[in-house]
C-alpha positions as CSV (number, residue, x, y, z in Angstrom):
1,X,102.5,98.9,115.6
2,X,104.4,101.2,115.4
3,X,102.6,103.9,112.7
4,X,104.8,105.0,109.7
5,X,104.8,108.9,109.1
6,X,104.0,109.2,105.5
7,X,107.5,109.1,104.2
8,X,107.6,106.2,105.6
9,X,104.9,104.4,104.3
10,X,105.5,105.5,100.8
11,X,109.4,104.3,101.5
12,X,108.0,101.5,102.5
13,X,105.5,101.7,99.1
14,X,108.0,101.9,96.9
15,X,110.7,99.1,98.3
16,X,108.3,96.5,98.0
17,X,107.8,97.9,94.5
18,X,110.9,97.1,93.9
19,X,111.6,93.8,95.8
20,X,108.7,92.9,92.7
21,X,110.0,93.8,90.4
22,X,113.9,92.2,91.2
23,X,111.6,89.1,91.8
24,X,110.0,89.2,88.2
25,X,114.2,89.9,86.9
26,X,115.4,86.8,89.1
27,X,112.4,84.4,87.0
28,X,110.6,84.3,90.8
29,X,107.6,85.7,90.0
30,X,106.2,85.7,86.5
31,X,104.9,89.2,84.8
32,X,101.0,88.6,86.0
33,X,101.7,88.1,89.3
34,X,104.2,91.2,89.1
35,X,101.6,93.6,88.2
36,X,99.5,91.8,90.8
37,X,102.0,93.0,93.3
38,X,102.6,96.2,91.8
39,X,98.8,96.9,91.5
40,X,98.5,95.7,95.1
41,X,101.2,98.0,96.5
42,X,99.6,101.0,95.1
43,X,96.0,100.1,95.5
44,X,96.7,101.0,99.2
45,X,94.5,103.3,101.5
46,X,97.4,104.0,103.9
47,X,99.8,104.9,100.6
48,X,97.1,107.7,98.7
49,X,96.9,109.2,101.4
50,X,100.5,109.6,103.1
51,X,100.8,111.3,99.2
52,X,98.1,112.8,98.9
53,X,99.2,114.4,102.7
54,X,102.8,115.0,101.5
55,X,101.5,117.3,97.8
56,X,99.4,119.3,100.3
57,X,101.9,119.8,103.2
58,X,104.2,120.7,100.2
59,X,101.5,122.8,98.4
60,X,100.8,124.9,102.0
61,X,104.2,125.0,102.9
62,X,106.8,125.2,99.7
63,X,110.4,124.2,100.1
64,X,112.3,128.1,99.5
65,X,113.7,128.1,95.8
66,X,117.5,127.8,95.5
67,X,119.4,131.1,94.4
68,X,120.3,130.5,91.4
69,X,121.7,133.5,89.2
70,X,120.2,133.0,85.9
71,X,122.4,134.0,82.5
């Protein structure tokens, strides 16, 4: 299986969370099962590592600020 980039891991987790919420809204899953699914998604070492790496990278290599005139 191909290794996902950090951004892809975060995006995949987001997609899984949205699917879990959609299942709840369409009554395919109850509230307890939905919360359990969301916790499983968030309690993933790979997701935490990906978020940490993205945050560290953005701190080390910040994006240039937009040239927005003030006043």
